[in-house]
C-alpha positions in Angstrom: 167.2 85.2 102.9 167.0 81.7 103.2 164.1 79.5 101.8 163.1 77.9 105.0 162.6 81.2 106.8 165.1 81.2 109.2 168.7 81.1 109.7 171.1 80.6 112.6 174.3 81.9 110.4 173.5 85.7 109.0 175.3 89.6 109.1 172.8 92.0 109.3 173.7 95.3 106.8 172.9 98.8 106.4 172.9 99.8 102.8 172.1 103.1 101.2 169.4 102.3 98.3 168.2 99.2 100.1 167.7 99.7 103.4 168.5 96.6 106.0 169.6 93.3 104.2 170.1 90.0 105.0 173.0 87.4 104.5 172.7 83.9 105.2 174.6 82.1 102.4 177.5 80.4 103.7 180.5 81.4 100.8 178.8 85.2 100.8 179.5 85.1 104.9 183.3 84.1 104.0 183.7 86.4 101.5 182.4 89.4 103.5 185.1 88.1 106.0 187.7 88.7 103.7 186.9 91.8 102.7 186.7 93.9 106.3 190.3 93.7 105.8 191.3 94.1 101.8 189.8 94.4 98.3 189.2 91.2 96.4 189.2 90.0 93.0 187.3 87.2 91.6 190.4 85.8 89.8 192.7 85.9 92.9 189.6 84.3 95.2 188.7 81.8 93.3 192.4 80.8 93.3 192.4 80.9 96.9 189.6 79.1 97.8 189.8 76.3 94.7 186.5 77.5 93.6 185.1 78.2 90.4 185.7 81.9 89.2 181.7 81.8 88.4 180.8 80.8 91.5 182.5 83.4 93.0 181.3 86.2 90.8 177.6 84.9 91.2 178.0 85.2 95.0 179.6 89.0 94.6 177.4 90.2 92.0 174.2 89.2 94.5 175.7 91.5 97.5 176.4 94.2 94.7 172.8 93.9 93.7 171.6 94.1 97.7 174.1 97.0 98.3 176.1 95.4 100.5 179.7 95.8 98.8 180.6 97.5 95.3 182.7 97.2 92.5 185.9 99.5 91.5 188.4 99.2 88.4 191.5 97.6 89.7 194.4 100.1 89.9 196.5 97.8 88.2 194.6 96.3 85.9 191.6 98.4 84.0 190.2 95.5 82.1 189.7 93.5 85.9 187.5 94.3 88.8 187.9 94.3 92.7 185.3 94.3 95.4 184.6 96.2 99.1 182.0 96.3 101.8 180.1 99.2 101.3 177.1 98.4 103.6 177.0 99.2 107.5 177.4 95.7 109.8 174.7 96.4 112.1 174.7 92.8 113.6 176.2 89.5 113.0 175.2 86.1 114.6 178.8 84.9 115.3 181.0 85.9 118.4 184.1 84.8 119.6 184.4 86.8 122.7 184.5 85.4 126.4 184.1 88.7 128.2 180.7 89.3 128.6 180.2 87.7 132.0 183.0 89.7 133.4 182.3 93.1 131.7 178.6 93.1 133.2 179.8 92.2 136.5 182.1 94.8 136.7 179.4 97.6 135.6 177.0 95.9 138.2 179.9 96.2 141.1 180.6 100.3 140.1 176.7 100.8 140.3 176.3 99.0 143.6 179.3 101.0 145.1 178.9 104.2 143.4 174.8 103.6 144.6 173.9 104.6 140.4 174.4 104.2 137.1 175.8 106.2 134.0 175.9 106.0 130.4 178.8 103.9 130.6 177.2 101.0 132.6 174.1 101.2 130.3 176.2 100.8 127.1 178.0 97.6 128.9 174.9 96.3 130.4 172.6 96.2 127.7 175.7 95.5 125.0 176.6 92.4 127.0 173.1 91.1 127.0 173.4 91.2 123.1 176.1 89.8 123.0 175.2 86.9 125.2 172.3 86.1 122.8 174.7 85.6 120.1 174.8 88.8 118.6 178.3 90.3 117.4 177.9 94.0 117.8 181.3 95.4 117.8 181.3 96.1 114.4 177.8 98.2 114.3 179.5 100.3 117.2 182.7 100.3 114.8 180.7 102.2 112.3 178.8 104.7 114.9 182.3 106.0 116.1 182.8 106.8 112.9 179.6 108.6 112.3 179.8 111.0 115.3 182.9 112.3 114.3 182.3 112.5 110.5 183.3 115.8 109.3 185.7 117.3 111.7 189.2 118.1 110.1 191.3 118.7 113.9 191.9 115.9 116.4 191.1 117.5 119.3 187.7 115.2 119.6 190.3 112.4 119.9 192.4 114.0 122.2 188.9 115.2 124.6 187.6 111.1 123.8 191.1 110.0 125.7 191.2 112.4 128.6 187.4 111.4 129.0 188.2 108.0 129.4 191.0 108.0 131.9 188.8 110.4 134.1 186.9 107.0 133.9 189.1 104.4 134.3 190.9 103.7 137.7 193.6 105.2 138.9 195.8 102.5 138.3 194.9 101.7 135.1 197.6 102.1 132.4 197.2 102.8 128.8 199.6 101.6 125.6 199.1 103.1 122.0 200.3 102.4 118.9 200.1 102.7 115.2 203.4 101.8 113.6 201.7 99.3 110.9 198.2 98.4 113.1 196.7 100.1 115.7 197.0 98.4 119.1 195.5 99.6 122.3 195.8 98.3 125.2 194.8 98.8 128.7 196.4 97.2 132.1 194.8 97.0 135.3 197.0 96.0 138.6 193.5 95.7 140.7 190.2 96.7 138.8 188.4 94.4 136.6 188.3 96.4 133.5 186.3 94.0 130.8 183.6 96.1 130.1 186.2 98.3 128.2 185.5 96.7 124.9 182.5 97.8 124.2 183.0 101.3 125.4 186.4 101.5 123.5 184.8 100.3 120.0 183.2 103.2 119.1 186.4 105.4 119.8 188.2 102.9 117.6 185.7 103.2 114.8 185.9 107.3 115.0 189.8 106.8 114.7 189.6 104.0 111.9 187.5 106.6 110.0 189.9 109.2 110.0 193.0 107.1 110.0 193.9 107.9 106.5 194.7 111.8 107.4 196.3 110.4 111.0 198.6 107.6 109.8 198.5 107.5 106.4 196.7 104.5 105.7 193.4 103.4 106.2 192.4 100.9 108.8 190.3 97.7 108.2 186.6 96.7 109.6 188.5 93.3 111.4 189.0 94.2 114.9 190.8 91.7 117.4 190.2 91.8 120.9 191.8 89.8 123.5 190.8 89.7 127.3 193.4 88.6 130.0 194.1 88.3 133.7 190.7 87.9 134.5 189.5 91.2 133.3 192.1 93.1 134.2 194.1 93.3 130.8 192.4 94.3 127.7 193.9 94.5 124.1 192.4 95.7 121.1 194.2 95.3 117.2 192.8 97.1 114.2 194.5 95.8 110.9 195.9 97.6 107.8 193.4 97.8 104.8 195.0 95.6 102.2 194.1 96.6 99.0 193.6 99.8 96.7 192.6 102.8 98.4 188.6 104.1 98.2 186.4 107.2 99.1 183.6 106.7 101.0 181.9 110.2 101.6 178.6 109.0 102.6 176.6 108.3 106.0 175.5 105.6 107.6 172.1 106.5 106.7 170.8 109.0 104.5 167.4 107.2 103.5 165.9 104.3 104.9 163.3 102.1 103.4 160.8 99.3 105.3 162.5 96.0 104.4 160.9 92.6 104.5 160.2 91.9 107.9 161.9 89.7 110.4 162.8 88.3 114.3 165.4 87.4 116.2 165.1 85.2 119.3 167.7 83.5 121.3 167.6 79.7 121.8 169.7 78.2 124.4 172.0 80.8 124.2 172.0 80.9 119.9 170.7 84.0 117.8 168.3 82.2 115.3 166.6 84.9 113.1 163.0 84.0 111.2 161.7 85.7 108.4 158.6 83.2 107.9 155.3 85.2 108.8 153.6 82.1 110.4 156.6 81.0 112.7 157.1 85.0 113.9 153.2 85.1 114.5 153.4 81.9 116.6 156.5 83.4 118.9 154.9 86.6 119.0 151.9 85.7 119.8 153.2 82.9 122.6 155.3 86.4 124.1 151.8 87.8 125.8 150.9 84.2 127.6 150.3 80.6 126.7 148.1 79.1 123.8 146.5 76.3 122.4 146.2 75.3 118.9 142.8 76.7 118.9 143.5 80.0 120.7 146.3 80.6 118.1 144.2 79.9 115.3 141.9 82.4 116.9 144.5 85.3 117.2 146.4 85.1 114.2 143.4 84.0 112.0 145.0 82.0 109.6 144.4 77.7 109.3 144.7 75.3 112.1 147.1 73.1 109.5 149.3 76.2 109.0 150.1 77.1 112.1 150.5 73.3 113.3 153.0 72.6 110.8 155.1 75.8 111.8 154.8 75.1 115.6 155.7 71.7 114.9 159.0 73.7 113.2 159.5 75.4 116.1 158.9 72.4 118.9 161.6 70.6 116.8 164.2 74.3 117.2 163.8 74.2 121.0 162.0 77.8 120.3 158.7 76.4 121.8 157.4 73.8 124.0 153.6 72.2 125.2 153.1 73.0 128.8 152.5 69.6 130.5 150.5 71.4 132.9 148.3 72.8 131.0 145.5 70.4 130.7 143.7 70.4 127.8 143.8 71.3 125.2 147.5 71.4 125.3 148.8 74.8 125.8 152.5 76.0 123.8 155.0 78.1 125.8 157.5 80.0 124.6 161.0 78.7 125.4 163.4 81.2 123.4 164.2 84.9 124.4 163.2 87.5 122.1 165.8 89.6 121.0 164.2 91.9 118.3 161.6 92.4 115.8 160.9 95.0 112.6 157.7 97.0 112.6 157.1 100.8 111.6 159.6 103.2 112.1 157.4 105.4 113.5 158.7 109.2 114.7 162.2 108.2 114.2 163.8 110.6 111.6 167.2 110.6 110.0 167.3 114.3 111.9 167.4 113.5 115.3 170.7 111.7 114.3 172.5 114.9 112.6 170.9 116.5 115.6 172.9 113.6 117.9 176.1 114.4 115.9 175.1 118.2 116.6 175.1 117.6 120.0 178.3 115.6 120.5 180.5 117.8 118.5 179.4 120.7 120.2 180.0 119.4 123.5 175.9 119.4 125.0 176.3 115.4 124.6 179.0 113.4 126.3 180.4 110.4 124.1 178.8 107.2 126.2 175.2 109.0 125.7 175.6 109.8 122.0 177.0 106.2 121.0 174.0 104.7 122.6 171.7 107.5 121.3 173.0 106.9 117.6 172.7 103.2 117.9 169.5 103.4 118.9 168.0 105.6 116.4 169.4 104.2 113.7 168.1 101.1 114.6 164.3 102.6 115.1 165.2 104.3 111.9 165.2 101.2 110.4 161.9 100.1 112.1 163.9 97.8 114.3 162.4 97.6 118.0 164.4 95.9 120.8 161.7 96.8 123.6 161.5 93.2 124.6 165.6 92.9 124.7 165.3 95.6 127.1 163.7 93.4 129.8 166.2 90.4 129.0 168.9 92.8 129.6 167.7 93.7 133.0 166.7 89.7 133.9 170.5 89.1 133.0 171.7 91.8 135.4 169.4 90.6 138.2 170.9 87.5 137.6 174.7 88.8 137.9 173.7 90.6 141.2 172.3 87.0 142.8 175.8 86.0 142.0 177.0 88.2 143.4 175.1 89.1 146.6 173.7 85.7 147.7 172.0 87.3 150.6 170.8 90.0 149.2 166.8 90.9 150.2 164.0 91.2 148.6 163.6 95.2 149.2 167.5 95.3 148.7 166.9 93.5 145.4 163.8 96.8 144.7 165.8 99.5 145.7 168.6 98.2 143.8 166.4 98.4 140.6 166.3 101.5 140.9 170.1 102.6 141.2 170.4 100.7 137.5 168.8 104.2 135.7 170.9 106.4 134.5 170.4 110.1 134.7 168.8 112.2 133.9 166.0 109.5 133.9 165.4 108.7 137.3 163.6 105.6 139.2 162.2 105.3 142.7 159.8 103.2 144.9 156.2 104.2 145.5 155.5 100.9 147.3 157.3 97.8 148.4 153.7 96.2 149.2 152.6 95.3 146.7 155.6 96.3 144.7 155.0 99.7 142.5 158.2 101.6 141.0 158.2 105.0 139.0 160.1 105.8 136.3 160.3 109.4 135.5 162.2 110.2 132.0 163.8 113.1 130.7 162.4 115.3 127.8 165.6 114.2 125.8 165.2 110.6 126.4 165.2 109.0 123.2 164.4 105.4 124.2 161.8 105.2 126.3 161.2 101.6 126.7 165.2 101.2 128.4 164.5 102.1 132.1 161.4 100.7 132.5 161.6 97.7 130.7 164.5 96.9 132.1 163.3 97.8 136.0 160.7 95.4 135.2 163.1 92.3 133.6 165.2 92.7 136.9 162.3 92.7 139.2 160.7 89.8 137.6 163.6 87.9 137.5 165.5 89.0 140.9 162.1 88.4 142.9 161.8 85.1 141.6 164.7 83.6 142.4 164.6 85.3 145.8 160.8 84.3 146.9 160.2 80.9 144.3 157.4 82.4 142.9 156.0 85.1 140.3 155.5 88.3 142.1 153.1 91.2 141.1 154.9 93.9 139.8 153.6 97.1 138.1 156.3 100.0 137.0 154.4 103.0 136.0 156.4 105.7 133.8 156.1 109.6 133.3 157.7 112.0 130.5 159.2 115.1 132.6 156.7 117.8 132.3 153.5 115.2 132.5 151.2 114.4 135.2 149.7 111.5 133.7 151.6 108.5 133.1 152.6 107.6 129.5 152.4 104.0 130.2 152.0 101.3 133.2 153.3 97.9 133.4 152.3 95.5 135.1 154.1 91.6 135.0 151.8 88.6 134.2 152.5 84.9 135.5 154.2 84.2 132.2 157.5 83.8 132.8 160.2 82.4 129.9 161.6 79.1 130.3 164.8 79.8 128.6 166.9 82.0 130.5 169.9 81.2 131.4 170.8 79.9 135.3 171.3 81.8 137.8 175.9 82.4 137.8 177.7 81.1 140.8 179.6 83.7 143.1 182.5 85.4 141.6 186.1 84.7 142.7 
């Protein structure tokens, strides 16, 4: 954690003995980048980086105590040590990919063409929203693929996944694969935008990397290189060979979990910022519900005005909140950032559910895309990390993409399309257009029940705001299969984030 209570550069790891661990130190982040492709020694690394060996050892020791890395005896010199990553990278703040907008547009086009959403589109729409917020999640999904195929001793699963992938790709897509000294996988289409492929393929690559020793005779690294060319019609992946001494990693991604120090992440002007300061998090959380004055924040948070004012002043300087000039007296603070995630009690989430997801996938009872989504979200749920606010953002961003592609869409068509955005077995239908009332029915097996209703609410609030010029009242009723009474009822408020991305221009 940082002393300041916030950081724009971080990596979030899941460790076996210490739960979620957050790395913000610049040197530590650099060392972890090196260890994704190879094991490192303090002496060699110090010489390469022109730093004292003691500095390198100090950072490595801290990462080892956190449970992010492990120490091994050097095979060539029993007196020396080498270090490797053992924690699972869940999220990182840095992203270099430029394919996000293409990917969302490709998914939206497919939904509007086919009249329905599938788990493939779910994975793409949600993942792209995270990436646009400054999150780099491919390595997290990379590990998910490995966990889903853990314990499988043959490669029939690989053939099934490739066959499933080919069946879902446009017929003009060609797939090339080689593994001479690294894993290289390319997809090319003459006509179709296939830019949503990366988030779909990364878990599959992770599965292959987990079995790479038995398949190829060498271990693959955790270093994924991605390139998108020809306006989304050409996608190339490279996973390099792991350079360094071999090791055995026979533990699952999560055996037990502990409640870690709380944190929340907000997107400020498209940059993901992590907060660990309790007062700052409290201010942001309170303003998510509605605009509040300093006195009202004091009543809500039950701490001194001076403490709240200092936190609010810092948040204003960062661009996370601002004073509403039209709020009258006393002036009220308004949220200028988009919430991405926060931590709370894990609730009913359990590692037993993870085992069931793996079993269902390996037995063929759950398809690949659904298993990836379910497993990734359940791991996060086990750790008390919640994305329900992010689901709404995903809906808002998707609405903006639709508006950029169909400038003449009507409000009624927008409402109907919101229902098409929900993949089966869940479903959504319009109860009333005046006022807008949408019913969402969740299947008994839906694990993350915030996704469909929050996505619909975000899609409609953002889409109708741009079409009508004002915030239109919207109600979303949520039912669980077999239950007669709604499990929740969401109603739009007059509050609207001021930090939303601009309406995109039409795609050529």
